[in-house]
C-alpha positions, 0 to 999 in steps of 0.5 A, spaced: 496 465 534 498 468 542 504 470 539 501 474 533 496 477 537 502 479 541 506 482 536 500 486 533 497 489 539 504 492 541 505 495 534 499 497 531 499 504 533 505 505 530 501 501 523 495 507 525 500 513 525 503 511 519 496 509 515 491 515 518 487 511 522 485 509 530 482 505 534 485 498 532 483 492 534 484 484 532 479 482 529 481 474 526 488 469 525 486 466 518 489 459 516 488 456 510 491 448 509 498 448 506 499 456 506 502 461 510 497 464 515 495 472 515 493 476 522 489 481 520 488 488 524 481 491 524 481 499 525 477 506 525 480 510 520 480 517 519 476 518 513 471 513 509 476 508 506 470 506 502 469 513 499 475 514 493 473 521 494 476 521 502 482 516 500 484 521 494 483 527 498 487 524 504 494 521 498 499 526 497 499 521 490 494 517 486 496 514 480 497 507 476 502 503 476 506 496 474 509 492 479 515 489 476 517 486 482 517 485 489 524 487 492 524 485 499 521 487 506 524 492 511 523 491 519 522 497 522 520 500 529 524 493 533 521 493 540 524 488 545 519 484 549 520 479 555 517 473 555 517 466 559 523 464 554 527 470 554 528 476 550 524 476 543 525 482 538 519 485 535 518 488 528 514 490 523 513 488 516 513 493 511 514 490 504 517 493 497 516 494 490 519 496 484 514 500 480 513 503 473 508 510 473 503 509 467 498 514 469 498 520 473 492 522 477 494 526 483 500 528 483 506 527 477 511 522 479 515 520 473 514 516 468 521 515 465 524 511 470 521 505 476 520 508 483 520 504 489 513 503 493 512 501 500 506 497 502 505 496 510 504 489 511 507 482 509 511 476 511 514 477 518 521 477 519 521 469 522 516 468 515 511 464 520 505 470 518 503 475 513 500 482 517 495 486 514 489 490 515 483 487 514 480 488 507 487 490 504 492 486 500 499 486 498 501 487 490 502 482 486 508 482 480 506 483 474 499 486 475 496 493 475 493 498 480 491 504 482 495 506 487 494 512 493 500 514 497 502 519 502 510 522 501 513 520 507 519 526 510 524 523 506 521 523 500 519 516 499 512 513 498 507 509 503 501 505 500 498 503 506 491 500 508 485 497 504 483 500 498 490 503 497 492 499 491 486 497 487 488 492 481 485 495 475 481 490 471 484 489 464 488 483 461 490 489 455 497 490 459 498 482 460 497 481 453 501 486 450 508 489 452 508 495 456 515 497 454 513 497 446 507 501 447 506 508 447 503 514 453 498 515 448 495 507 447 497 506 455 492 513 456 487 510 451 486 503 454 486 505 461 480 510 460 476 505 458 477 501 466 472 502 471 477 504 476 481 510 472 474 512 471 473 511 479 478 514 481 479 520 476 473 522 477 474 522 486 480 526 484 476 532 480 472 531 487 477 530 492 475 531 499 482 533 502 484 531 510 487 537 513 494 534 514 502 536 515 505 533 508 511 531 503 513 531 497 516 525 493 523 526 491 520 521 485 516 527 483 517 529 475 522 535 474 
């Protein structure tokens, strides 16, 4: 637990800058029997993350997507820390996914190809601990989510912080092959879900946060 706390205390500021929040605090480290422990970061965000209008307003893109697979983890911002056992290189995990966009709520991302997204958090490089913001969760393969993403300067998409991936509660897509469905049938099914309705309404009434923005390289032409 001591190692996890030091790891997060060094890198939380980096994570905060990527996620638009401030005043971080390490709140807890929970371990369930037989599972890899998770260290949670508690932070005060610059927006109300429980208000979809503010979440969408801060994001560059809001879309419904199917998680096709988890494609690996990047370990960013290496810092060397001296310990009693010698030098130790510490990094922060960013989990990569391949996603198929089913519907664009804000922005216009491509639907004809799988696109990569990156989520702040995941399994650390020595595979001993998961790191996540408190009340956050990692997307799971085969599930459909409403994603709110920011475009990075290189055009990639970053999903970060609580409520940045909200699972769409329907078993329609698990019972049907999405590849065999028309865009119309997908759209019709999504309009029946509470999550889609909530974020459609949020976009119509978004509370925009003034900040520097970029454009995704996965936008439809």
